[in-house]
C-alpha positions in Angstrom: 134.3 93.7 97.9 134.6 96.0 101.0 131.3 95.5 102.9 132.0 98.6 105.0 131.7 101.0 102.1 128.3 102.0 100.7 128.1 102.0 96.9 125.1 103.4 95.0 123.3 100.9 92.9 121.7 101.3 89.5 118.3 100.2 88.1 119.5 96.9 86.8 121.1 96.0 90.1 117.9 97.0 91.9 115.8 94.7 89.7 118.4 91.9 90.3 118.1 92.5 94.0 114.3 92.5 94.0 114.3 89.2 92.1 116.8 87.8 94.6 114.4 88.8 97.4 111.6 87.2 95.4 113.5 84.0 95.3 113.9 84.1 99.1 110.1 84.6 99.4 109.3 81.9 96.9 111.3 79.3 98.7 110.1 80.6 102.1 106.5 80.4 101.1 107.0 76.8 99.8 108.3 76.0 103.3 105.8 77.6 105.6 102.7 77.5 103.4 103.4 73.9 102.7 103.9 73.3 106.4 100.7 75.1 107.3 98.8 72.9 104.8 99.9 69.9 106.9 100.2 71.2 110.4 96.5 71.1 111.3 95.9 67.4 110.6 99.4 66.5 112.0 98.8 68.1 115.4 95.3 66.5 115.4 96.9 63.1 114.8 99.3 63.8 117.7 96.2 64.2 120.0 95.3 67.9 120.1 91.7 68.9 120.1 89.9 71.2 117.6 89.8 73.9 120.3 93.6 73.7 120.8 94.1 74.0 117.0 91.9 77.1 116.8 93.4 78.7 119.9 97.0 78.1 118.6 96.1 79.4 115.1 94.5 82.6 116.5 97.3 83.2 119.0 99.9 82.6 116.4 98.4 85.2 114.0 98.0 87.7 116.9 101.7 87.3 117.8 102.8 87.3 114.2 101.3 90.7 113.6 101.2 92.2 117.1 105.0 92.1 117.6 105.9 93.8 114.3 105.8 97.3 115.6 108.5 96.4 118.2 110.7 94.6 115.6 110.2 97.7 113.3 111.6 99.9 116.1 114.6 97.5 116.4 115.2 97.8 112.6 115.2 101.6 112.7 117.4 101.7 115.7 120.1 99.1 114.7 119.9 99.2 110.8 120.9 95.5 111.1 118.8 94.5 108.2 120.7 91.4 107.1 121.3 90.1 110.6 117.6 90.4 111.5 116.5 88.8 108.2 118.9 85.9 108.3 118.2 85.0 111.9 114.5 85.6 111.5 114.2 83.5 108.4 116.5 80.9 109.8 114.3 80.3 112.9 111.0 80.6 110.9 112.0 78.2 108.1 113.4 75.5 110.5 110.3 75.6 112.7 107.9 73.9 110.2 110.1 70.9 109.3 111.1 70.5 112.9 107.4 69.5 113.6 108.4 66.1 112.1 110.9 65.6 114.9 108.3 65.8 117.8 105.7 63.4 118.8 104.0 65.6 121.4 101.3 68.1 120.3 102.5 70.6 122.9 105.9 70.9 121.4 104.3 71.1 117.9 102.1 74.0 119.0 105.2 75.7 120.5 106.9 75.4 117.1 103.9 76.9 115.3 104.0 79.9 117.6 107.8 80.2 117.2 107.3 80.3 113.4 104.9 83.2 113.7 107.1 85.1 116.2 110.1 84.7 113.9 108.1 86.1 111.0 107.1 89.1 113.1 110.7 89.6 114.0 112.1 89.7 110.4 109.1 91.1 108.5 109.6 94.9 108.9 113.3 94.5 108.0 112.4 92.6 104.8 109.8 95.2 103.8 112.2 98.1 104.5 114.9 96.5 102.4 112.4 95.9 99.6 111.3 99.5 99.8 114.9 100.7 99.3 115.4 98.5 96.3 112.0 99.6 94.8 113.0 103.2 95.0 114.7 103.3 91.6 112.3 101.0 89.7 108.9 102.1 91.0 107.7 100.9 94.4 104.5 99.6 93.0 106.4 97.4 90.5 108.9 96.3 93.1 106.4 95.2 95.7 104.2 93.7 92.9 107.0 91.6 91.4 108.0 90.4 94.9 104.4 89.5 95.7 104.0 87.6 92.4 107.0 85.4 93.2 105.8 85.0 96.8 102.5 83.6 95.6 104.2 81.2 93.2 105.8 79.6 96.3 102.6 79.7 98.2 101.0 77.6 95.4 103.9 75.2 94.8 104.5 74.3 98.5 101.0 72.8 99.3 100.6 71.5 95.7 103.8 69.5 95.7 103.1 68.1 99.2 99.7 67.0 98.1 101.2 65.1 95.2 103.8 63.6 97.6 101.1 62.4 100.0 99.1 61.0 97.2 101.9 58.7 96.1 103.4 58.0 99.5 102.6 54.6 100.9 101.6 56.1 104.2 99.3 58.6 102.6 98.2 61.3 105.0 99.0 59.3 108.1 101.7 60.3 110.5 104.5 58.7 108.5 103.5 60.4 105.2 103.1 63.8 106.9 106.4 63.5 108.7 108.1 62.8 105.4 106.5 65.8 103.8 107.5 68.1 106.7 111.1 66.9 106.7 111.3 67.7 103.0 110.6 71.3 103.9 114.2 71.7 104.9 115.0 71.8 101.2 113.2 75.1 100.4 114.4 76.4 103.7 118.0 75.9 102.5 117.2 77.5 99.2 115.8 80.6 100.9 118.8 81.0 103.3 121.3 80.5 100.5 119.6 83.3 98.5 119.7 85.5 101.6 123.4 84.9 102.2 124.0 85.7 98.5 122.1 89.0 99.0 124.1 89.9 102.0 127.4 89.2 100.1 126.5 91.1 96.9 124.4 93.9 98.4 125.6 94.5 102.0 124.1 98.0 102.2 120.5 97.8 100.7 119.8 101.4 101.9 122.2 102.6 99.1 119.3 101.8 96.7 117.3 104.7 98.1 116.9 107.7 95.7 116.9 111.1 97.5 114.0 112.2 95.3 111.9 109.4 96.6 112.3 110.3 100.3 109.1 112.1 101.3 109.1 115.5 102.9 106.3 114.4 105.3 106.8 112.1 108.2 110.5 113.0 108.8 110.0 112.9 112.5 107.5 110.1 112.9 104.3 108.8 111.4 102.3 111.6 109.8 98.5 112.2 110.4 97.6 111.2 106.9 99.6 108.0 107.2 97.9 107.2 110.5 94.6 107.6 108.8 95.6 105.3 106.0 96.8 102.7 108.5 93.5 102.8 110.4 91.6 102.5 107.0 93.7 99.4 106.3 92.7 98.1 109.8 89.0 98.4 108.9 89.7 96.7 105.6 91.3 93.8 107.5 88.4 93.6 109.9 85.9 93.1 107.0 88.0 90.5 105.2 86.5 87.0 105.3 89.2 84.4 105.9 89.3 81.5 103.4 88.8 78.8 106.1 85.4 80.4 106.9 84.6 80.7 103.2 85.6 77.0 102.7 83.5 76.0 105.7 80.5 77.8 104.3 80.8 76.4 100.8 81.3 72.9 102.1 78.3 73.3 104.4 75.9 74.6 101.9 77.0 72.7 98.8 76.9 75.9 96.7 80.3 74.9 95.2 81.7 71.5 94.5 83.6 70.4 97.6 86.4 68.8 95.6 87.0 72.0 93.7 87.3 74.3 96.8 91.1 73.9 97.0 91.3 74.8 93.3 89.2 77.9 94.1 91.8 79.0 96.6 94.6 78.2 94.1 92.9 80.3 91.5 92.6 83.2 93.9 96.3 83.0 94.6 97.0 83.1 90.8 94.8 86.2 90.6 96.7 87.7 93.5 100.0 87.3 91.7 98.8 88.9 88.5 96.9 91.7 90.3 100.0 92.6 92.4 102.0 93.2 89.2 99.4 95.1 87.3 98.2 97.2 90.2 101.7 97.9 91.2 102.5 99.3 87.8 99.2 101.3 87.9 100.4 102.9 91.2 103.7 103.9 89.6 101.7 105.6 86.9 98.8 107.4 88.7 99.9 107.3 92.4 97.6 107.1 95.4 94.3 106.7 93.5 95.4 103.2 92.5 94.8 102.3 96.1 91.1 102.8 95.8 90.9 99.6 93.7 91.8 97.7 96.8 89.2 99.3 99.1 86.5 99.3 96.4 86.6 95.6 95.2 86.7 94.2 98.8 83.2 95.7 99.4 81.7 93.1 97.0 83.7 90.0 98.0 81.4 88.8 100.9 78.1 89.5 99.1 79.2 87.5 96.0 80.8 84.6 97.9 78.1 84.2 100.6 75.0 85.2 98.8 75.6 84.1 95.2 75.7 81.0 93.0 78.6 79.3 91.4 79.5 82.1 89.0 79.2 84.8 91.7 81.4 82.7 94.1 84.1 82.5 91.4 83.8 86.3 90.8 83.9 87.0 94.5 87.1 84.9 95.0 88.7 86.7 92.0 88.0 90.0 93.8 89.4 88.4 97.0 92.6 87.6 95.1 92.8 91.2 93.7 92.4 92.5 97.2 95.2 90.3 98.6 97.5 91.2 95.7 97.0 94.9 96.1 97.5 94.8 99.8 101.0 93.4 99.3 101.9 95.8 96.4 100.0 99.1 96.3 99.3 99.5 100.0 102.9 98.7 101.0 104.2 101.0 98.2 102.1 103.9 99.6 103.5 103.3 103.1 107.0 103.2 101.8 106.6 106.4 99.8 105.0 108.3 102.7 107.4 107.3 105.4 110.8 108.7 106.1 113.8 106.4 105.7 114.7 106.4 109.4 111.1 105.6 110.4 110.3 103.1 107.7 110.7 100.0 109.9 108.3 101.5 112.5 105.9 102.5 109.8 105.7 99.0 108.4 105.7 97.5 111.9 102.8 99.8 113.0 100.8 99.1 109.8 101.2 95.3 110.2 100.4 95.4 113.9 97.2 97.4 113.4 96.3 95.3 110.4 96.7 92.1 112.4 94.9 93.3 115.4 91.9 94.4 113.4 92.0 91.2 111.3 92.0 89.1 114.5 89.1 91.0 116.0 87.2 91.1 112.7 87.6 87.4 112.0 86.3 86.6 115.5 83.3 88.9 115.0 82.5 87.7 111.5 82.7 84.1 112.7 80.3 84.8 115.5 77.9 86.6 113.3 77.9 83.7 110.8 76.1 81.7 113.5 73.2 84.1 113.2 73.1 83.8 109.4 75.2 84.8 106.4 73.3 88.0 105.9 74.6 89.3 109.3 78.2 88.5 108.3 77.7 90.2 104.9 76.3 93.4 106.4 79.1 93.6 108.9 81.8 93.0 106.2 80.3 95.6 103.8 80.0 98.1 106.7 83.7 97.7 107.6 84.8 98.0 104.0 82.7 101.1 103.5 84.3 102.7 106.5 87.7 101.7 105.1 87.0 103.2 101.7 85.8 106.5 103.2 88.9 106.7 105.5 91.2 105.9 102.6 89.7 108.8 100.5 90.0 111.2 103.5 93.6 110.0 104.1 94.5 110.8 100.5 93.4 114.3 100.9 95.4 114.8 104.2 98.5 113.2 102.6 98.3 115.5 99.6 98.1 118.5 101.9 101.1 117.2 104.0 103.2 116.8 100.8 102.4 120.4 99.9 
């Protein structure tokens, strides 16, 4: 196969490629979600304080989102999708198991930050490649299928490590955790092998792009309507209550059985996977209005989880899962469909940078308001989500005019 010649790909090849990218994400999520499930207690056992853990987590997420606009620019300028993805995934997937090789919490924190930076570096390239492949099968379906496979890995990684620690003679001590972390090299190898296979069989992923799917708007940058949608997504992120805060609240109040809280999260991830597929297909059928499901359901998450009983909490977490799934399917599909091919990396990078910055600021604000009472947190969350819904409706009108 001549890797220097672009060949158009058909629908069946596109589906094969999307599944291959899904395999990459499945193994990758097993690696870093599994690692994240152990990293907090591991670094604590190495001697780090709770403040250091919180600071490292917050800084890591900020870097992991904040650098994506610059990596998106790099993607658009170089078109080196595979080089960026392989090097980015390689660094990211080796960072978590490498934690087992250090006995100093400072090096461990540095590895956690490196993992987030590497993800920021490769993420716009991965989203751009997926957008190309989804062009011929429906972008909602393409992103939805990928998200579903991603969430399978996010569930399997922590679950398998939990089983390992349960049966390991060292339990959740340093020895047991180090063994678990070292085993994360296995899914890392699986993800990288799948990536190399993708590079060999599909050297030019932009050949998947159908001319009819390339939008008229935004050919010289980010359009006004897309800017409005990105800001709407930012307010959505600001109002999302992170699961660690939800778990802290449920454990503190006893409104939900403590032993079942991890299963509540796992159930939400299952809803996430199903919602990503279904809402992705809905987007391919009805277009932009499918996005309103995301902005509408998130309004009710905080009231149900923080103010309700057991049934309301389960319902709220189901909505939380629907929100997460539609973010990764419908929202990304809309951005892909409304951004020009040569600016897609920047569009994804800008979206993820804004989303992450608002999420970081919103999480800090909601955490601070929680100290004054859950009602203050709920009011702020609903307010942010209401603004997000209004902006998304306005953005839809502007995008429709720009298309005409």
